[in-house]
Steps between C-alpha positions, in 0.01 A plus 500: 500500500122468538384816324411522134812518284471803274671468166620720217521330162724645231432406140140474379584292192434134428685363803381771734143395418588139583618610844192714560281201415701284741509748786123549499467135611728545803350604833667771704659672200392818322654675200478871584727654236554431131801628307544494123638722228173588320273686741164454326546127444616465859190679625283257301668198658484658846128564463440137400680370809387768745844652554484851641847642428639527147835642391762480229791519748604222739634757747144629552389155613807444716424828678163364619539402866221243479681300231664195657613316189558544129460265204712603201378395155701757313751469211797273565753782476335675799477203737820531703482879538133495600546209743777694672273806517225296668740358756647844571144624562447222756255300286487126455539425130423232246658567162394308194755282325779584429649644818742701287658505156855513635685305766590825680133598517405164648786515751405852612141394564600190697738704717242768578227245568724327751584821684141628496333202664207545261336229289650519151378243251535441127218363287644168392149370432601148397578421864131561573315352202305194628653288224856569614400484865371146442834395355684674785298309759579172322869588516484599867323173581781303333264365231658674202844627402573710194736357242424761236276798438413591143343845475358700210423872540336614179334830408428694182640848562655627180343829599527638854157408640388384844269212593195718431617586148592852604824677399768480768695806614799275574675197354448151641802268522531124451796461737432741785124442512381177343806284570492616863183296559664175396847561644350560844243219475759243393724567801196517731353170382835322485581632850850541366697805379580548133868428439518519121315721253537555127310724256484582131275753330370581154521828306436832672175667394581814296262731691435328835871444556454157662543139396169346396617139546715342768605159631626433854646189666526461877645240733439477876753380756299180549533411129154606379497684167270749332459608138314825436390626158367856472355690204313819418465372140266208569156536339317269742434317719605770744615477861745304711488123518701295750580130467636341818677172427575314821592166652138397559277708270473764230298816563400770252409837654308763307467795735247393768419165334695174526504184287687171513721373220196350324336844498243394760397790721597489869261660749692777678190680632577402859867597496429848635211735580482632143580389146637847420878513527508882522246500784702235685814707452321803649364292788856398591613863493228620736528195728872567542425862595238398756716221644825696498693238303695456178275410208552226248665678204658767715757714320773317692372159392485588131830689483697203365274500194627846410860393547437228240328747265797734536744221418292404195494862384879511525517192277261648244690829488843339472 
């Protein structure tokens, strides 16, 4: 494909904006349609980014013949259904993490993606952050092997707000959203499937209906282990912090930045063409479309993550 890839983006919230900022740096790609639930706010965002078509219904965007691909930044509970709709409409699709909030949803998407021949990718951004890419390259070169990952995912969300401090219309989830990042990254970096997983959770929030604290243990087939602590009750510092403990070094990853075990910063500016993990994720999506290949973080590649999440949910509900 040599022509400009024309894109519809669904979800003009905090993460949708991150994708719009990333896409504007990528040649040969144009966002031509913006979908979100509040029309006036969506029009404001569209005007800022020069997007001509605005709607509150995904079907309107899918009906546009010029749309080649869709990026879904919508509520978790809509991901599987909307991804299937995009594939049925003949559109390549990148859905933000998580792929689904049930194992059945994830399985349905993988099956349809396989039969469609279209590029279907899930936004497992940690695979693309320069910090984690650096570690991955060390592993691939045989210079580093993971013995343990220690991960903290901490936010302060006792009320249902998004990253911009705006009220959410849906409920976020520690297991099906935030744990998905680490479950997938651990197996990806260890280059070994997860063979054992355990989880415990704290009290259920009386109005949000979800656990606000959770602890997960993972073990890969090659013996590497991972401990993940998650909380919506943590009043700072906020974010996700990864400690890689290996046979030759210790690395601490904080989103796109990387440090050694002595907290000395490692230069990762030359790892890829950008320091923005979301932009790199989008670049992979569009490159796969143009080259007619499976992308890194395809729905098929990340499916095992959702099998593990399902198994953990069964434990927590037992």
